[in-house]
Residue, then its C-alpha position, 0 to 999 in steps of 0.5 A: x892451561x885455563x883461556x883466562x891463563x893463556x890470556x895471561x900469558x899472552x900479555x893480558x894481564x890485570x895490573x898487581x893488587x895488594x891486601x892486608x892482613x887480620x891478626x888472629x889468636x891460636x892456642x899453644x902449649x896451655x897460652x895462645x899465640x898471634x899470627x897475621x892471616x893474609x887477606x888474599x882471597x885465594x889465601x885461607x885462614x892458618x889452621x895452627x896445630x899443636x901436633x905439628x909444635x909436638x913434632x918438631x920437638x922430636x927432632x929440635x931442642x931449645x936453642x937450636x936453629x932452623x932455617x925455612x926456605x920458601x917461608x911464605x906467610x910465617x906459617x911453618x916458620x911459627x911452629x918452628x921457632x916455638x921449638x927452637x925456643x927465644x933463645x934459638x933462631x929461624x931464618x925465614x926466607x922468602x922471596x915474593x915481596x907481596x907475601x914478605x910484608x905479612x912474614x914480616x909481621x908475622x917475625x914480629x909478633x909473639x916477643x919473647x916467645x920466638x926469634x924469627x929473622x925474615x929474610x927477603x930473598x931466593x935461596x939460589x946457587x949464586x947471588x943474582x937476580x932472577x924472575x919467578x911466577x906466580x898465579x895470579x895479580x896479587x902473587x899468592x902462589x908460585x915460584x921458580x918452576x925448574x924445567x916445567x913448562x909455564x903451559x903445564x903450571x900456569x904461573x903467568x905472573x912474573x916477579x923479579x926477585x933477590x937470590x943469595x947464596x947460603x952457605x956465604x951468608x950463614x958464615x958472613x951474617x948469622x954465624x950462630x945460625x951455621x953453628x946450631x943448625x939442626x932442621x932445614x925446610x924448603x918448600x919452593x914449587x919444585x926448586x927444592x932439590x937445586x936449593x939443597x944441591x946448592x948446599x950440599x957441603x953444609x948438608x953433609x958437615x950439619x946433618x940437620x933434619x930436613x923437610x921438603x916437598x915433592x911438587x905436583x908437576x915434579x917429573x919421574x927423573x927428578x923425583x928419583x934424583x931427589x931420592x938418590x940426593x938424600x940417600x947418598x948423603x946418609x939420610x933416611x927418607x919417608x914421607x910425612x903425612x897431615x896427622x904428623x907420621x912418618x912412613x919410611x920410603x924403600x926404594x925410589x920408585x914410591x917417590x910416585x905413589x902419591x901427586x904432591x906430598x912432603x918428605x922428612x929426611x932423617x940423618x942415619 
């Protein structure tokens, strides 16, 4: 932990800061899409990728539904929504109210081409109030670092968030997503396995494609458990590289080959 972070941990934290956004256009499918870039100084401008949209279209059909857990500003929800098309739906969950404001803006752009529903919740085992931790007074990066010492992750800015159990929410408010679920993305700063365990029944019944993160501070046990959880559900586990290529993982030992990476689970 850096000296500045130690001071923050001891309570010497600056006041919360808010930042606006700026809308930019990006080329896609022979036209353009709009995206609101958050002006937080630690947030890099969005790098939209036609290759990502094309990759997702290998798995998602027009009219399908997808869920983005840990959607942040909408950078992954937008490509997912382009793959689902206007007759599909992407539910975008983001508990951090500072970035959620920009997610709402992005969800309202590109009307008639996408259907993104922003939801200001964390996905948790039960409905309730939780405290997540973030890295700076602008709350740019962080989450619920389950089982990871604050002295290791260094996220010392607490934020009250609302948690919601996913399956009851889908049944009561979004039955169309429950019926047509095809794709799930989970990126929750080390809490991914707990999220997936909380919806085990949904995964077993609907068998969506799953993209999830192996967080850099994730323990060897949690890495191994993540691999076992997915394979026991009948998924083939792959790494997903920055060129949108899948590379199969043949054993749980390969979950330790890299510090931080994404995995992509394909139902067998």
